[in-house]
Structures are given as structure tokens and as C-alpha cells.
C-alpha positions as CSV (number, residue, x, y, z in Angstrom):
1,X,105.3,126.9,102.1
2,X,106.2,123.1,100.7
3,X,103.1,120.6,100.4
4,X,101.7,117.3,99.1
5,X,98.3,118.4,98.8
6,X,95.5,115.8,97.4
7,X,92.2,117.3,95.3
8,X,91.4,114.2,93.1
9,X,94.8,113.8,92.1
10,X,97.2,114.4,94.1
11,X,100.2,117.2,93.3
12,X,103.2,119.0,95.5
13,X,102.7,122.1,95.5
14,X,106.4,123.8,95.7
15,X,104.2,127.7,97.2
16,X,101.7,126.5,99.4
17,X,99.6,128.9,101.7
18,X,100.6,128.6,104.7
19,X,98.1,126.9,107.4
20,X,95.4,130.0,109.3
21,X,95.4,130.9,112.4
22,X,91.9,129.9,113.3
23,X,93.1,125.8,112.2
24,X,95.4,125.7,115.7
25,X,96.5,128.3,117.8
26,X,100.0,126.9,117.4
27,X,102.1,126.8,114.2
28,X,104.6,123.6,114.6
29,X,107.5,123.6,111.8
30,X,107.3,119.9,110.3
31,X,110.6,117.9,110.3
32,X,109.6,114.5,109.3
33,X,106.1,112.6,108.7
34,X,105.1,109.0,108.1
35,X,102.9,107.6,105.2
36,X,100.3,105.4,106.2
37,X,97.8,103.4,105.4
38,X,94.9,106.0,106.2
39,X,96.8,108.3,103.4
40,X,96.9,105.5,100.7
41,X,93.1,104.8,101.6
42,X,92.5,108.9,101.6
43,X,93.5,109.1,97.9
44,X,91.3,106.2,96.8
45,X,88.5,107.7,97.8
46,X,88.4,107.1,102.4
47,X,86.3,110.0,103.9
48,X,86.2,112.5,101.3
49,X,89.4,114.0,102.1
50,X,91.1,117.6,99.8
51,X,93.9,119.0,100.9
52,X,97.1,118.4,102.8
53,X,97.8,115.3,103.5
54,X,99.8,113.4,106.8
55,X,98.6,112.8,110.6
56,X,102.3,111.0,111.5
57,X,105.0,114.0,112.5
58,X,107.7,115.2,114.7
59,X,107.8,119.3,114.2
60,X,109.8,121.7,116.2
61,X,106.8,124.6,117.5
62,X,107.8,127.7,116.3
63,X,104.7,130.2,117.4
64,X,102.0,129.2,120.0
65,X,99.8,131.0,123.3
66,X,101.9,128.5,125.6
67,X,105.1,129.8,125.4
68,X,106.5,127.0,127.3
69,X,106.5,125.2,123.6
70,X,108.6,127.7,122.0
71,X,111.3,126.1,120.4
72,X,110.1,122.7,121.5
73,X,110.3,119.5,119.8
74,X,106.9,117.7,119.6
75,X,104.2,115.3,118.7
76,X,100.8,115.7,117.9
77,X,97.7,113.7,118.7
78,X,95.5,114.6,115.9
79,X,91.7,115.1,116.9
80,X,91.1,118.5,117.0
81,X,87.9,119.0,119.1
82,X,85.4,121.4,120.7
83,X,85.2,120.5,124.5
84,X,82.1,121.1,124.9
85,X,79.3,118.6,122.7
86,X,78.1,115.5,124.9
87,X,80.7,112.9,123.6
88,X,83.4,115.8,124.8
89,X,81.9,115.9,128.1
90,X,81.8,112.4,128.4
91,X,85.1,111.4,128.6
92,X,84.6,111.0,124.5
93,X,86.8,113.4,123.4
94,X,88.8,111.6,120.3
95,X,84.7,111.2,119.7
96,X,83.8,115.0,118.9
97,X,80.8,115.7,117.2
98,X,82.2,118.5,115.9
99,X,86.0,117.3,115.1
100,X,88.2,117.6,112.1
101,X,91.1,115.1,112.4
102,X,95.0,116.4,111.3
103,X,95.4,115.4,107.3
104,X,92.1,113.5,107.2
105,X,88.9,115.2,108.4
106,X,88.7,119.5,107.7
107,X,92.4,119.6,108.9
108,X,95.1,120.4,106.6
109,X,98.2,118.0,107.9
110,X,101.5,116.9,108.3
111,X,102.6,116.5,104.2
112,X,103.9,120.5,104.5
113,X,106.8,122.4,105.8
114,X,104.1,123.4,108.9
115,X,100.8,122.8,110.0
116,X,98.8,124.2,113.3
117,X,97.0,121.8,115.9
118,X,95.9,123.4,119.6
119,X,98.9,124.1,121.9
120,X,96.5,121.0,124.3
121,X,96.8,118.1,120.9
122,X,101.2,118.5,121.7
123,X,103.6,116.1,123.1
124,X,106.8,117.3,124.3
125,X,109.2,115.0,123.1
126,X,112.3,113.6,125.4
127,X,115.8,114.3,123.9
128,X,115.5,110.1,123.6
129,X,113.0,109.9,120.9
130,X,114.6,110.3,118.0
131,X,113.0,112.1,115.1
132,X,112.5,108.4,113.5
133,X,111.2,107.3,116.1
134,X,108.9,110.5,116.9
135,X,107.2,109.3,113.7
136,X,105.6,106.4,114.8
137,X,104.4,107.9,118.0
138,X,100.6,108.2,117.0
139,X,100.5,104.5,115.3
140,X,102.1,102.9,118.5
141,X,99.3,105.0,120.3
142,X,96.7,103.2,118.1
143,X,98.5,100.0,118.5
144,X,98.7,100.4,122.8
145,X,94.7,101.7,122.2
146,X,94.1,97.5,121.8
147,X,95.3,97.0,125.2
148,X,92.4,99.8,127.0
149,X,89.5,97.8,124.9
150,X,90.4,93.9,125.6
151,X,92.3,92.7,128.5
152,X,94.8,89.9,127.3
153,X,96.8,87.2,129.7
154,X,99.0,84.4,128.9
155,X,96.3,82.1,129.0
156,X,95.3,83.6,125.6
157,X,95.1,83.1,122.3
158,X,95.5,85.9,120.8
159,X,96.1,86.2,116.2
160,X,97.1,89.7,114.4
161,X,96.8,89.5,110.7
162,X,98.3,91.4,108.8
163,X,102.1,92.3,109.3
164,X,102.0,95.2,107.8
165,X,103.4,98.4,110.0
166,X,100.6,98.3,111.8
167,X,100.0,94.5,112.3
168,X,103.7,95.1,113.7
169,X,103.3,97.9,116.0
170,X,100.8,96.1,117.7
171,X,101.8,92.8,117.5
172,X,105.7,94.0,119.6
173,X,102.8,96.1,121.7
174,X,101.1,92.6,123.0
175,X,104.1,90.9,123.1
176,X,105.7,93.5,125.6
177,X,102.2,93.3,127.6
178,X,103.2,89.2,128.2
179,X,100.4,88.3,125.4
180,X,101.4,85.0,123.7
181,X,101.2,86.7,119.8
182,X,101.3,85.2,116.6
183,X,101.5,86.9,113.6
184,X,99.8,86.1,110.2
185,X,101.3,87.3,107.0
186,X,102.0,87.2,103.4
187,X,105.8,88.3,103.1
188,X,108.6,86.5,104.5
189,X,111.2,89.3,105.3
190,X,108.2,91.2,107.4
191,X,107.7,87.9,109.2
192,X,111.7,88.1,109.6
193,X,111.6,90.8,112.1
194,X,108.9,88.8,114.0
195,X,111.5,86.2,114.5
196,X,114.2,89.1,115.3
197,X,111.5,90.2,118.1
198,X,111.3,86.4,119.4
199,X,107.2,87.2,118.2
200,X,105.5,83.9,116.0
201,X,104.9,84.4,112.4
202,X,102.8,81.9,109.9
203,X,102.6,82.3,106.7
204,X,98.7,83.2,105.5
205,X,99.0,80.0,103.3
206,X,99.2,77.7,106.1
207,X,97.1,78.9,107.6
208,X,93.9,76.4,108.3
209,X,91.0,78.6,110.3
210,X,89.6,76.4,113.4
211,X,87.1,79.2,115.1
212,X,90.2,78.5,118.5
213,X,91.5,81.8,119.1
214,X,90.5,84.3,121.4
215,X,91.2,87.0,119.8
216,X,92.2,88.3,116.6
217,X,93.3,92.1,115.6
218,X,92.5,93.1,112.1
219,X,95.2,94.9,110.7
220,X,95.4,94.0,107.0
221,X,93.9,97.5,105.1
222,X,91.9,94.6,104.1
223,X,88.1,93.9,103.6
224,X,88.9,90.4,103.8
225,X,90.6,91.3,106.4
226,X,87.4,90.7,108.9
227,X,85.7,87.5,107.0
228,X,89.3,85.7,108.2
229,X,88.7,87.2,111.7
230,X,85.5,85.5,111.7
231,X,86.9,82.2,110.3
232,X,89.8,81.6,113.3
233,X,88.0,83.9,116.6
234,X,85.9,81.2,118.7
235,X,82.6,82.0,119.8
236,X,82.4,84.7,122.8
237,X,85.3,85.3,121.0
238,X,86.9,89.3,120.0
239,X,87.9,90.7,116.9
240,X,89.9,94.2,117.5
241,X,89.3,96.1,113.5
242,X,92.8,98.1,113.2
243,X,92.0,98.5,109.9
244,X,90.7,101.5,107.6
245,X,89.0,100.5,103.8
246,X,87.6,102.3,100.6
247,X,85.7,99.4,100.0
248,X,81.9,98.3,99.5
249,X,82.5,95.1,100.0
250,X,79.0,93.4,101.3
251,X,80.3,91.7,104.4
252,X,78.5,88.3,105.9
253,X,77.5,88.9,109.6
254,X,75.6,86.0,110.2
255,X,78.5,83.8,111.6
256,X,78.8,87.7,114.4
257,X,75.6,86.5,115.5
258,X,75.9,82.4,115.1
259,X,79.5,82.9,117.2
260,X,78.1,85.5,119.4
261,X,81.5,87.4,118.8
262,X,82.6,90.6,119.8
263,X,83.5,93.0,117.3
264,X,85.5,96.1,118.7
265,X,86.6,99.2,116.5
266,X,90.2,100.2,117.1
267,X,91.1,104.3,116.7
268,X,93.1,106.7,118.1
269,X,95.4,106.1,121.4
270,X,97.3,106.9,124.5
271,X,100.2,108.6,123.3
272,X,102.0,108.8,126.8
273,X,102.2,105.4,126.5
274,X,103.7,105.0,124.0
275,X,106.1,107.7,123.7
276,X,106.8,106.4,127.1
277,X,107.2,102.7,125.6
278,X,110.6,104.6,123.0
279,X,112.0,106.5,125.5
280,X,112.5,103.0,127.1
281,X,113.6,101.6,123.5
282,X,110.6,98.6,124.6
283,X,109.4,98.9,120.8
284,X,111.3,98.7,117.0
285,X,110.3,101.1,115.5
286,X,113.5,101.6,113.4
287,X,113.4,98.5,111.8
288,X,110.6,99.3,109.8
289,X,112.1,102.4,108.3
290,X,111.9,101.3,104.5
291,X,113.2,104.5,103.2
292,X,113.0,108.3,103.5
293,X,112.0,110.7,100.6
294,X,112.2,115.0,100.1
295,X,108.5,116.2,100.3
296,X,109.6,117.0,97.1
297,X,109.5,113.3,96.2
298,X,105.8,112.9,97.7
299,X,104.1,111.8,95.1
300,X,106.4,108.7,94.1
301,X,107.1,108.9,97.9
302,X,103.0,107.3,98.3
303,X,103.5,105.6,95.2
304,X,106.4,103.6,97.4
305,X,104.7,102.9,100.2
306,X,101.7,101.5,98.6
307,X,103.9,98.4,97.1
308,X,103.6,95.5,98.1
309,X,106.1,94.5,101.0
310,X,107.1,98.1,101.8
311,X,107.2,99.2,105.3
312,X,107.5,102.6,106.6
313,X,108.2,105.5,104.0
314,X,109.4,108.9,105.4
315,X,108.9,111.8,104.2
316,X,111.5,114.4,105.6
317,X,111.1,118.4,105.2
318,X,115.1,119.8,106.2
């Protein structure tokens, strides 16, 4: 099969071996896959991963132990868990001590013609969610996770730092939940999308941090994001960290103690809620697509996705 592989460097391989049955009981033919910030961080050294990249995908089931899945169009949760460890048994399976993670940790990913996952990880898509939208299910689920971790209402002052792929999804989710939110960004074209969605947006250069925000969600993808968030959040406010950054930069955490700030790490989220939001057209993802490129152009696609101002780049396998 064709695959985009990272092994100290990124290469397109036209004849990579198909995924082995040991990596999941269901074989999925990938239709499209999205490039995200985590993929870009992996090629910088994040997680020490080697193998096929990619974890945002839509595909069609070709073989499965669950016969009802065969032929269905699906998306997949990325954590492959044991179901037996203390964390799995306590309801924290996404933090399974023995987990592998699609395209991120010990499990080949979606930038290929085929991938394997356990049937339990897969969600069948309704016809109302097209392939372009389906690529966004995984990151949109991560955006919905914020609502699982913090309480929002129309009295809270909420800021999303970062006008990139994830930041714009988080802002839409918060707005959809009835929360007045503003986005702080660097790119006029991206912030213009916020205006389209009736979401306030301000250039970073115009911001004077005042320690007055109840909640700050860091989607900057930068180690500077937390520093800025700490300058913006009020005492006993909350910072939600959505960025995964391969950066060993030292941080001054004294303000966390002095201002008694709640810092919440936030990762994967609820697929069913994300699929429902897309099916009901409550979240606009079409406006986030920058370009579609063939899997053979994968190296160039990753370079493009890493450029300033670029939103979602989609790899197509068909």
C-alpha cells in the first residue's frame, strides 16, 4: 500500500506492507485524512514516534470481526486500549496504561491506503456527514472535550488563544454552547472567519493582558501560549491546555501558585457529540479546508500544513 512514513525523516513509500491483523480486528480503507498540529510536532521529535503518521481520517470498512461494519463509512477513536488496567476499569480508558495511539504511539496511522483498529473504536457516519466534514470528527471531538472539563455560561469571560485549526473549532463549540467567546490570533484571514460566525476576534498585537479572563483556552501550539494565558486569566480562573508542543523551554509556574490558577490538560473527546454537531450543521468545517492533496504529495502537504496562515490540508487516497 501507499503510505507517508516518518523514520527520522518523512518519506512517501509507494509499497509499504499492509497493516498486520495484530494492530486491530478491522481493516479500513482510508478515503481521506487530515494533517494536524500533532503530526507536525511528531516530525520535530514529539513522542519519539516512528511509522505511518495520521490520526484524523474517514474510511470504509473492508474486513471486520463485526460483520455489520463491513462496507460502512467510518471514523475512528485513536486510543487502542487494553480494557484491563486500573485506568480502563475506572473509566479512564483514554489514559490506558498499555494504550497505543493511532499515528502517534506504537500504532501505524491513517496516512496510508489502509489502517487497522479494533471494531469498538469505530463510529459509523450518517449520510449527512460528507467525507470532508468527517475528517474533522476527531479534532472536533477534542474541542467538545473542553465542555466536559469546564463549566461555561453567558456570564463567563472566555478567551481562545490561537486562530489555527483547533482554536477555530474550540471557539465554534463554545459559541454553540451559548458562551460569549473571543479569539486572539495573528492572521486576518482566519480571524475574518470568526466574524462570519459572529465570534469576536482580536489581533494579538492589540491585546494588553489584564488578569481578567475567567477561562483561557490555549490552542496556540506554542510554548508561549501558557505564558500569555497566565497573564490573561484572573486569580482562581482556569486555563485549558490544548497544545502539544515539542519544546523543552522552561516555564515560570510561580503565577499558578500565587493566583491559584486551575490548569487543565485536555486531549481526546466525545465522537458522538462531534458527529451530531456536523450532521446538524452546527459547526462550519468547510471554511477551514485550505487544500486537498494526493497521498503521493504527502511530504509537500506536510510542508504546506506547517506554513503560517494555512488551515486544514487534507490527504486523499482515492
